[in-house]
C-alpha positions as CSV (number, residue, x, y, z in Angstrom):
1,M,-12.5,8.7,-44.1
2,K,-10.9,8.5,-40.7
3,Y,-9.2,11.3,-38.6
4,V,-7.2,12.6,-35.9
5,I,-6.6,15.7,-34.5
6,G,-3.8,17.6,-33.4
7,V,-4.6,20.2,-30.6
8,D,-1.5,23.3,-30.1
9,L,-2.1,25.2,-26.9
10,G,0.1,28.3,-27.6
11,T,0.9,31.5,-25.4
12,S,-1.9,33.5,-27.4
13,A,-4.1,31.3,-29.2
14,V,-5.1,27.5,-29.7
15,K,-5.0,25.5,-32.6
16,A,-6.8,22.7,-33.6
17,L,-5.6,20.5,-37.0
18,L,-7.6,17.6,-38.5
19,V,-5.4,15.3,-40.1
20,N,-6.6,12.0,-42.0
21,R,-4.7,8.9,-42.4
22,E,-2.7,9.6,-45.6
23,G,-1.1,12.6,-43.3
24,R,-3.2,15.5,-45.3
25,V,-4.3,18.4,-42.9
26,C,-8.2,18.5,-44.0
27,G,-8.8,21.8,-42.1
28,E,-7.7,24.0,-39.4
29,A,-9.2,26.2,-36.6
30,S,-8.2,28.7,-33.9
31,R,-8.9,30.8,-31.2
32,D,-6.8,33.1,-29.3
33,Y,-6.8,34.2,-25.6
34,P,-5.7,37.3,-23.4
35,L,-2.3,37.5,-21.4
36,I,-2.9,39.0,-18.1
37,Q,0.4,41.4,-17.2
38,E,-0.5,42.4,-13.8
39,R,3.1,44.3,-13.2
40,S,6.1,44.3,-14.8
41,G,7.6,40.5,-15.2
42,Y,4.5,39.3,-14.6
43,N,2.4,37.0,-17.5
44,E,-0.2,34.7,-16.3
45,Q,-3.9,33.1,-18.2
46,D,-7.0,32.1,-16.9
47,P,-6.7,28.2,-17.8
48,E,-10.6,28.5,-18.1
49,L,-10.2,30.4,-20.9
50,W,-8.1,27.7,-22.5
51,V,-10.9,25.2,-22.0
52,K,-13.4,27.4,-23.5
53,A,-11.2,28.4,-26.5
54,T,-10.5,24.8,-27.5
55,V,-13.9,23.8,-27.4
56,E,-15.0,26.6,-29.6
57,A,-12.4,25.5,-31.9
58,L,-13.1,21.9,-31.7
59,R,-16.7,22.7,-32.5
60,G,-15.9,25.3,-35.5
61,L,-13.5,22.5,-37.3
62,V,-16.1,19.8,-37.0
63,S,-19.0,22.3,-38.1
64,D,-16.7,23.9,-41.1
65,T,-15.0,20.6,-42.8
66,G,-18.6,19.4,-42.4
67,I,-17.1,15.7,-41.3
68,D,-19.1,13.1,-39.1
69,G,-17.3,13.7,-35.9
70,N,-17.7,9.9,-35.3
71,D,-14.9,9.6,-37.7
72,V,-12.2,11.2,-35.9
73,E,-10.8,8.4,-34.3
74,G,-8.3,9.8,-31.6
75,M,-6.8,13.5,-30.3
76,S,-3.9,14.4,-28.9
77,F,-2.1,17.8,-27.7
78,S,0.5,20.1,-28.1
79,G,1.4,22.9,-25.2
80,Q,3.5,25.8,-24.1
81,M,5.8,24.9,-21.8
82,H,6.6,25.5,-17.6
83,G,3.7,27.1,-16.6
84,L,2.2,26.6,-13.6
85,V,-1.6,25.4,-12.9
86,L,-2.2,25.1,-9.0
87,L,-5.6,22.6,-8.3
88,D,-7.5,22.2,-5.2
89,G,-8.7,18.3,-3.6
90,E,-11.5,19.0,-5.9
91,G,-9.5,19.7,-9.4
92,N,-10.3,23.5,-9.5
93,A,-7.8,25.4,-10.5
94,L,-6.7,27.7,-7.5
95,R,-5.5,30.7,-9.9
96,N,-4.2,32.2,-13.0
97,A,-1.6,30.1,-14.9
98,I,1.8,31.5,-14.4
99,L,3.2,31.3,-17.9
100,W,6.6,30.4,-19.3
101,N,7.7,33.9,-20.2
102,D,6.6,35.2,-16.7
103,T,10.2,36.5,-14.9
104,R,9.2,37.1,-11.3
105,T,11.1,34.2,-9.9
106,S,14.8,35.2,-10.1
107,E,15.0,34.9,-6.2
108,Q,13.6,31.4,-6.3
109,C,15.9,30.5,-9.1
110,R,19.1,31.7,-6.8
111,E,17.6,29.8,-4.1
112,I,17.6,26.3,-5.5
113,E,21.1,27.2,-7.3
114,A,22.2,27.6,-3.7
115,K,20.5,24.4,-2.3
116,L,21.1,22.1,-5.1
117,G,24.5,23.1,-6.6
118,K,25.7,20.8,-9.1
119,R,22.9,18.1,-8.5
120,L,20.3,20.2,-10.2
121,L,22.0,19.8,-13.7
122,G,23.1,16.1,-12.2
123,I,19.0,15.1,-11.9
124,A,16.8,17.6,-14.1
125,K,19.5,18.3,-16.5
126,N,19.0,21.7,-16.5
127,R,19.9,25.2,-15.1
128,A,17.5,26.8,-12.5
129,L,15.9,29.7,-14.9
130,E,12.6,31.9,-14.1
131,G,11.1,30.3,-17.0
132,F,10.5,26.8,-15.4
133,T,7.7,25.5,-13.1
134,L,9.7,24.7,-9.9
135,P,10.9,28.4,-9.3
136,K,6.9,29.2,-9.5
137,L,5.9,26.6,-7.2
138,L,8.2,28.1,-4.7
139,W,7.0,31.9,-5.5
140,V,3.4,30.8,-4.5
141,K,4.7,29.1,-1.6
142,R,6.3,32.1,-0.3
143,H,4.1,34.9,-1.7
144,E,0.9,33.3,-1.3
145,P,1.3,30.2,1.6
146,E,-2.7,30.3,2.2
147,L,-3.4,29.4,-1.7
148,F,-0.4,27.1,-1.4
149,A,-1.8,24.8,1.3
150,K,-4.8,24.3,-0.4
151,A,-2.9,22.9,-3.3
152,A,-3.3,19.2,-4.3
153,A,-1.6,19.0,-7.2
154,F,0.0,21.0,-10.0
155,V,-0.2,20.6,-13.7
156,L,1.4,21.8,-16.8
157,P,-0.8,23.9,-19.3
158,K,-1.6,21.3,-21.8
159,D,-2.0,18.5,-19.3
160,Y,-4.8,20.8,-17.5
161,L,-6.6,20.9,-20.9
162,R,-6.8,17.7,-21.4
163,Y,-7.9,17.0,-17.6
164,R,-10.6,19.4,-18.4
165,L,-11.8,17.4,-21.8
166,T,-11.5,13.9,-20.2
167,G,-11.7,14.3,-16.3
168,H,-7.9,12.0,-16.4
169,L,-5.4,13.7,-14.5
170,A,-1.9,12.7,-15.7
171,A,1.5,14.4,-17.3
172,E,4.0,13.2,-19.9
173,Y,7.8,13.2,-19.5
174,S,8.5,15.8,-22.3
175,D,6.7,18.7,-20.4
176,A,7.9,17.1,-16.9
177,A,11.4,17.5,-18.0
178,G,10.8,21.3,-18.2
179,T,9.8,21.3,-14.3
180,L,12.9,21.2,-12.9
181,L,11.3,18.3,-10.7
182,L,12.0,15.1,-13.4
183,D,15.0,12.9,-13.1
184,V,15.4,13.3,-16.9
185,A,17.3,10.4,-17.4
186,N,15.2,7.9,-15.5
187,R,11.9,9.5,-16.4
188,R,10.8,10.1,-12.8
189,W,9.6,12.8,-10.1
190,S,12.8,13.6,-8.5
191,E,12.1,12.9,-4.7
192,E,15.8,14.9,-3.7
193,I,14.5,17.7,-5.3
194,A,11.0,18.1,-4.3
195,G,11.9,17.0,-1.0
196,A,14.4,19.6,-0.6
197,F,11.9,22.3,-0.9
198,G,9.3,21.0,0.8
199,I,7.3,19.7,-2.3
200,P,5.0,16.7,-1.8
201,L,5.5,14.0,-4.4
202,S,1.7,13.8,-4.1
203,M,1.4,16.9,-5.7
204,C,3.0,15.8,-8.8
205,P,0.7,14.1,-11.5
206,P,1.2,10.4,-12.7
207,L,3.7,10.3,-15.5
208,V,2.8,8.4,-18.9
209,G,4.1,8.7,-22.2
210,S,3.4,10.9,-24.9
211,E,1.7,8.5,-27.0
212,A,-0.4,6.7,-23.9
213,K,-4.4,7.0,-24.1
214,V,-5.1,8.9,-21.3
215,G,-9.0,8.4,-21.3
216,T,-11.7,9.5,-23.5
217,L,-14.0,12.7,-23.9
218,L,-16.4,13.5,-21.1
219,P,-19.8,13.4,-22.2
220,A,-20.5,17.1,-21.9
221,I,-17.5,18.0,-23.9
222,A,-18.4,15.3,-26.7
223,G,-21.8,16.7,-26.8
224,Q,-20.2,21.0,-27.0
225,T,-17.7,19.7,-29.7
226,G,-19.6,17.2,-31.8
227,L,-16.9,14.7,-31.4
228,P,-17.7,11.1,-29.9
229,E,-17.1,10.0,-26.5
230,F,-15.5,7.3,-27.3
231,M,-12.8,9.1,-29.2
232,G,-9.2,8.6,-27.7
233,V,-7.6,11.1,-26.0
234,F,-3.5,10.7,-26.1
235,A,-1.1,12.3,-23.8
236,G,0.7,14.6,-26.5
237,G,4.1,16.3,-25.3
238,A,5.6,19.8,-24.9
239,D,5.6,22.3,-28.0
240,N,8.9,22.0,-28.8
241,A,9.0,18.1,-28.3
242,C,5.9,17.9,-30.6
243,G,7.7,20.5,-33.0
244,A,10.5,18.4,-33.6
245,I,8.0,15.3,-34.3
246,G,6.3,17.1,-37.2
247,A,9.5,18.3,-38.3
248,G,10.6,14.5,-38.3
249,I,13.3,15.1,-36.0
250,L,13.2,11.3,-34.9
251,S,16.8,9.8,-35.2
252,E,20.5,10.7,-34.6
253,G,21.9,13.6,-36.8
254,E,18.6,15.0,-37.2
255,T,18.4,18.6,-35.9
256,L,15.7,21.3,-36.5
257,C,16.0,25.0,-36.7
258,S,12.7,27.1,-35.9
259,I,12.6,30.8,-36.1
260,G,9.4,32.4,-34.6
261,T,9.3,35.3,-32.0
262,S,11.9,33.3,-30.2
263,G,14.4,31.0,-32.1
264,V,15.4,27.2,-31.3
265,V,18.0,25.2,-32.6
266,L,16.9,21.4,-31.6
267,S,18.8,18.0,-32.1
268,Y,17.6,14.3,-30.9
269,R,19.6,12.3,-28.9
270,D,19.0,8.3,-27.9
271,S,20.7,8.5,-24.7
272,G,19.9,10.4,-21.5
273,D,23.4,10.3,-20.1
274,N,24.8,13.3,-21.9
275,D,26.2,16.4,-20.1
276,Y,25.9,19.7,-21.5
277,A,27.0,21.8,-18.1
278,G,23.9,23.6,-18.4
279,K,25.1,25.5,-21.5
280,L,21.9,24.0,-23.5
281,H,18.4,22.6,-22.4
282,F,18.0,18.9,-22.5
283,F,14.7,17.2,-22.3
284,N,12.8,14.1,-22.7
285,H,11.4,13.8,-26.3
286,G,7.6,13.1,-27.2
287,K,9.2,9.5,-28.9
288,K,9.4,7.0,-26.9
289,D,12.7,6.4,-24.5
290,S,14.7,9.2,-26.6
291,F,15.6,13.0,-25.8
292,Y,16.6,16.1,-27.5
293,A,18.7,19.3,-26.6
294,M,18.1,22.8,-27.6
295,G,19.6,26.4,-27.5
296,V,17.1,29.6,-27.6
297,T,17.5,32.8,-28.9
298,L,14.5,34.8,-27.2
299,A,14.5,37.5,-29.4
300,A,14.6,35.8,-32.9
301,G,11.9,36.8,-35.3
302,Y,10.8,39.5,-32.3
303,S,14.0,41.1,-33.7
304,L,12.8,41.3,-37.0
305,S,9.1,42.2,-36.0
306,W,10.7,45.2,-33.6
307,F,12.9,46.2,-36.7
308,K,10.1,46.7,-38.9
309,E,7.7,48.5,-36.9
310,T,10.6,50.6,-35.6
311,F,11.9,51.7,-38.6
312,A,10.1,50.8,-41.4
313,P,6.6,50.5,-40.0
314,E,4.7,50.8,-43.6
315,A,6.9,48.0,-45.1
316,S,5.7,44.5,-45.2
317,F,7.8,41.9,-44.3
318,D,8.2,40.6,-48.2
319,D,9.5,44.0,-49.2
320,L,11.6,44.3,-46.1
321,L,13.1,41.2,-46.7
322,K,14.1,42.2,-50.3
323,G,17.2,44.2,-48.7
324,L,18.9,40.7,-48.3
325,E,18.9,40.2,-52.2
326,Q,20.3,44.1,-52.6
327,T,23.2,43.9,-50.1
328,T,26.1,41.4,-49.5
329,A,27.3,38.9,-46.8
330,G,28.0,41.1,-43.8
331,A,26.0,44.4,-44.7
332,N,28.6,46.2,-45.8
333,G,30.3,46.1,-42.0
334,L,27.3,46.0,-40.1
335,L,26.7,43.4,-37.2
336,F,23.7,43.2,-35.0
337,T,23.1,41.1,-31.8
338,P,19.4,40.3,-31.4
339,Y,19.7,40.7,-27.6
340,L,16.7,42.9,-27.4
341,V,15.2,41.2,-24.2
342,G,18.5,39.7,-23.0
343,E,19.9,36.3,-23.8
344,R,19.4,32.4,-23.2
345,T,21.8,30.6,-25.1
346,P,24.9,30.6,-25.1
347,H,24.9,33.8,-22.5
348,A,22.0,33.3,-20.1
349,D,22.2,37.0,-19.5
350,A,19.1,38.7,-18.7
351,A,20.8,42.3,-18.7
352,T,22.5,41.9,-21.7
353,R,21.0,44.3,-24.7
354,A,20.8,44.7,-28.3
355,S,23.9,46.1,-30.4
356,F,24.3,47.5,-34.2
357,V,28.3,47.4,-34.6
358,G,30.1,49.5,-37.6
359,M,27.0,52.0,-38.2
360,D,28.4,54.3,-41.0
361,A,26.9,56.9,-43.6
362,S,27.1,54.3,-46.0
363,H,24.3,52.0,-44.4
364,G,20.4,52.5,-45.5
365,L,17.4,50.2,-44.6
366,P,18.9,47.1,-47.0
367,H,22.1,46.9,-44.9
368,F,20.2,47.3,-41.3
369,T,17.7,44.6,-42.7
370,R,20.5,42.1,-43.7
371,A,22.7,43.1,-40.5
372,V,19.2,42.1,-38.4
373,V,18.4,38.8,-40.4
374,E,22.3,37.9,-40.4
375,G,22.7,38.7,-36.2
376,I,19.6,36.2,-35.6
377,T,21.2,33.5,-37.6
378,F,24.5,33.8,-36.4
379,S,22.9,33.7,-32.7
380,L,21.4,30.5,-33.5
381,K,24.7,29.1,-34.7
382,E,26.0,29.6,-31.8
383,S,23.7,26.8,-30.1
384,L,24.6,25.0,-33.1
385,E,28.2,25.2,-32.3
386,L,27.2,24.1,-28.4
387,L,25.9,21.1,-30.0
388,R,28.8,19.9,-32.5
389,D,30.9,20.8,-29.3
390,A,29.0,18.0,-27.4
391,G,29.3,15.6,-30.1
392,H,26.3,16.1,-32.0
393,D,27.1,14.7,-35.9
394,I,24.5,17.4,-37.3
395,R,24.6,16.6,-41.3
396,S,21.5,18.4,-41.9
397,L,18.8,21.1,-40.8
398,V,15.2,21.2,-41.0
399,S,14.0,25.0,-41.0
400,I,10.6,26.0,-39.7
401,G,8.7,29.3,-38.9
402,G,9.3,32.7,-40.3
403,G,13.0,32.0,-41.3
404,A,12.1,29.2,-43.8
405,K,9.5,31.6,-45.7
406,N,12.3,33.3,-47.4
407,E,14.6,31.7,-49.6
408,T,17.2,34.2,-49.0
409,W,17.3,33.9,-45.8
410,L,17.2,29.7,-45.8
411,Q,20.4,30.1,-48.5
412,M,22.3,32.6,-45.5
413,Q,20.9,29.6,-42.8
414,A,22.7,27.1,-44.9
415,D,26.1,29.3,-45.8
416,I,26.1,30.6,-42.0
417,F,25.6,27.0,-40.5
418,G,27.5,25.0,-43.0
419,V,25.1,22.4,-43.2
420,D,22.2,21.6,-45.8
421,I,18.9,23.2,-45.2
422,H,15.7,21.5,-45.6
423,R,12.3,23.1,-46.2
424,L,9.0,21.3,-45.6
425,E,6.4,20.9,-48.4
426,S,3.7,21.7,-45.9
427,E,5.2,23.0,-42.3
428,Q,2.0,22.6,-39.5
429,G,4.2,22.8,-36.5
430,P,3.8,21.2,-33.0
431,A,-0.4,20.7,-33.7
432,L,1.0,18.4,-36.7
433,G,3.3,16.5,-33.9
434,A,0.2,16.2,-31.5
435,A,-1.9,14.8,-34.6
436,M,1.2,12.2,-35.1
437,L,1.1,11.1,-31.5
438,A,-2.9,10.6,-32.0
439,A,-2.3,8.8,-35.3
440,C,0.0,6.2,-33.8
441,G,-2.1,6.0,-30.6
442,C,-4.5,4.8,-32.4
443,G,-2.5,2.2,-33.9
444,W,-2.7,3.8,-37.9
445,F,1.7,3.2,-37.8
446,E,3.8,1.5,-36.1
447,S,6.4,3.8,-35.2
448,L,6.7,7.6,-35.4
449,E,9.2,7.3,-37.9
450,R,6.9,5.3,-39.8
451,C,4.1,7.7,-39.3
452,A,6.8,10.6,-40.5
453,T,7.1,8.8,-43.9
454,M,3.3,9.6,-44.7
455,F,2.9,13.1,-42.8
456,I,6.2,14.8,-43.8
457,K,7.7,15.7,-46.8
458,R,10.7,18.0,-47.5
459,S,10.1,20.3,-50.5
460,K,13.7,22.1,-51.3
461,T,17.2,21.7,-49.8
462,F,19.4,24.3,-49.7
463,R,23.4,23.8,-49.9
464,P,25.8,25.8,-48.7
465,N,28.2,28.0,-51.0
466,A,31.8,27.6,-50.0
467,R,32.5,31.3,-51.0
468,Q,29.6,32.7,-48.7
469,A,30.1,30.0,-46.3
470,E,34.2,31.0,-45.7
471,R,33.1,34.7,-45.5
472,Y,30.6,34.3,-42.9
473,A,33.0,32.2,-40.9
474,D,34.9,35.7,-40.5
475,L,32.0,37.4,-39.9
476,F,30.8,35.1,-36.9
477,R,34.3,35.3,-35.2
478,I,33.7,39.1,-35.0
479,Y,30.1,38.4,-33.8
480,G,31.0,36.3,-31.1
481,Q,33.4,39.3,-29.6
482,V,30.5,41.5,-29.7
483,Y,28.6,40.1,-26.4
484,E,32.0,40.3,-24.2
485,N,32.8,44.0,-25.3
486,T,29.5,45.5,-24.1
487,R,28.4,43.0,-21.7
488,Q,29.9,45.7,-18.6
489,L,28.3,48.6,-20.8
490,N,24.9,47.1,-20.9
491,E,25.0,46.6,-17.0
492,E,26.2,50.3,-16.7
493,L,23.1,51.4,-19.1
494,S,20.9,49.5,-16.7
495,A,21.0,51.8,-14.1
496,F,19.3,54.6,-17.0
497,R,16.6,52.5,-18.1
498,T,13.2,53.6,-16.9
499,S,11.6,49.8,-17.5
């Protein structure tokens, strides 16, 4: 039996997935690592811990499954986007990695907007947001100039991990698209953007496709993991790109709804010539010569976790979600907006905050639970409507993450989104997408589409209920008014927040 491994480098843990040629998951292993939060808004990690955790996970995967390591033919990677790892001329990390959820760079974002104006969207296809990589580079350049002067290159998190395992430095398009330094449509580093801010193009690593073989394991890594030196290591992709691959989002009309801590609506595109005016993210896909547009709800599943821990800490999520079956659409006139940590799409407003609207004495825990779940889903529908307005023909969605674990919530998604919702038989997320890239890189399949027919199965479809869909359309219209009617109030209330 031959295998490939997909490695997903997440924000809190790394996951390694062992998959055979039939697409069956034969084993998995994970190891976690801590965040470093020196002050409010700062989120960093020690990149050496990524390497240590990955080596341990791979060693555990081989040991626990009892396979012969020589039967593993390839490995590829998925990873958290936007993080900055600075390397010196010897390839050593100069400082902790600054992560995607670090918000210290607001001043640098305004600098980028002021200097580039509309050219930024024309080239990088995305607005300047704190999470992206270029603002982080500019922050280090300004606040740590001596360290920046030593920097010979920057890499993204999973690319650093791959470099440490193989000794070969490279970036691939889907992750590079999240730096604000890539000419997304033309798939090359932008000399114009880099030059505007004094970033030498020599700092940008060589670009390759997601299925490209970038090397083999270093002898020391092979010895520590039990994997062979000759095993092919492939470039991989950004976590959202790999998540899309692992859900089969590989052609026009295919769209993904992912409800985890944050929420994502992601839709495939063949062309890089789309203009979303900065309302949506637009990135290169892990599939060759392809792209995707994406809207983000910052506090999707997080809103439900916060609600449970605050108001029903003793309840399990399953028990809490029974409230969906005990209530009707609209939660008896109660609405929730999931803006606990600000919002990304469609408002891009860091100052806005969440609201319950319409509370009265008739509302109990089940109504509040339903309002939270409906609010999360309404927020994702706002991204869906932006995609539709931009010409995406959305015929159905694949739902993954926490929102796909409860059938009542899946039916709610069908009713609110107004399309069929597909659930996957076995959901493995970005790690499976990385494994699929390795499988194609090894020559097992002629294309990701062919690989998907073997690796991905849909288990159940939820179709919209016409009466419920009509009711939710009326509620969504009301929901859409809450942001504008609370925006000024939230700005004024910010003066009273202590953290």
